N, C-alpha and C positions, 0 to 999 in steps of 0.2 A: 420528504427530504429523495431530493435527485440529483446524481451524478451522470455528465455528460465529458465526454473528452470533446472540444472545441481545441483544433489548429496544434495539433498533441499535444494539448498541455487537461488536468482533471479539474474539473470545476464545481464545488458542491454549493445544491444551491435550494435556500429551506425557504420557506416563506411562510409570512407570519401565520399563517389558517395551515402549520403543521399540527397534523393529530396533539400532537405535544404539548400547542402553544392553543388554549381552548380560551373562546373568548367568557365562558362562566370562571375560567381558574386564576385566568388575566386580570377582574373584576372582583375577586375574589382576592387575589394576593395583594391588588392595587386599594380598594378599601380596608384591609387593614392595616397601611402602614397611614402611620401620619408625621405631617398631613396627606392625608386623601389624599389617592392620584389615580383617573383613570388613562389608560397609553395612549402618548395623538397618534398612534398605528387605526383606531376603531372611530374617529375625525375624518377620514381623509375616500370617505366616499367620493364618489363624485364630484356629488356638489357641495362637497366639504372644500374641494380642491380648487374645484371652482372660486368659492369664496376666498380660501388662499390666496391664492394669485392675484383676487381683488388688492386684500389685503395687501399686496408684496408694490404694488403700484401707487397707495398711498404715502405722501408727503414725509408722514411723520416714521415710514416704517424705511429708515433705510439703509439696513442690512445687508439688501441685496442689490441694491443698488452700490452702492460702496462692495460686497464685492466684485459684483457683474463688470468692476471698472478695474482693479486690481489686480481680475486676471482676463481681464484685456488688451493693460500692459504687461506684464508680467508671464504671458501663459507662454511666448515664445523662445525666451530668452529660460523660462523654469523646462520648455522640454528640449532646448539646447542644452543645456548645461547635467540636467539627471537622465535621459530619454528614457525616459519609461515609457515602456512596454505592454504595461498592465494602467487599468484607473476600475479604483472600485468606488463607487456613489454610496452615497447612505441615504435614502429621501432625495429624493433626488424631484418631486415635483416636474411641476415644468417638462424638467431634461436643461434647460436654458442659459448653465451657470454648465453644466458638461460639456456642451457643444462646443462652450468656447474651451475647451480642451480638448477636449478631441478633435478640430477645428488644427489647432494650432500641432498638435501628434503627430496630423495630416502629412503639416503643412514639412 
């Protein structure tokens, strides 16, 4: 766990490879469940990330395009109405969606 002070705010960062979150422990826990699971964080090495980006471009995978379209049209209104000062992004991938919000917040 890392704690940093950024612009007078305390930020705590917990990485997926934190010693308390070992791969073996996650596999044991996930394979003990029914149905068995392996957490997606282990799929996203460099190759997995590139593969996921390609999947997002498929015509059948509408979620990313829909989210992008909604945020492009509504992000200025969202930022104006709520005036956020913090953005928390879980699982950004290539961060294309995050960039839309960050750009709106900068404006």
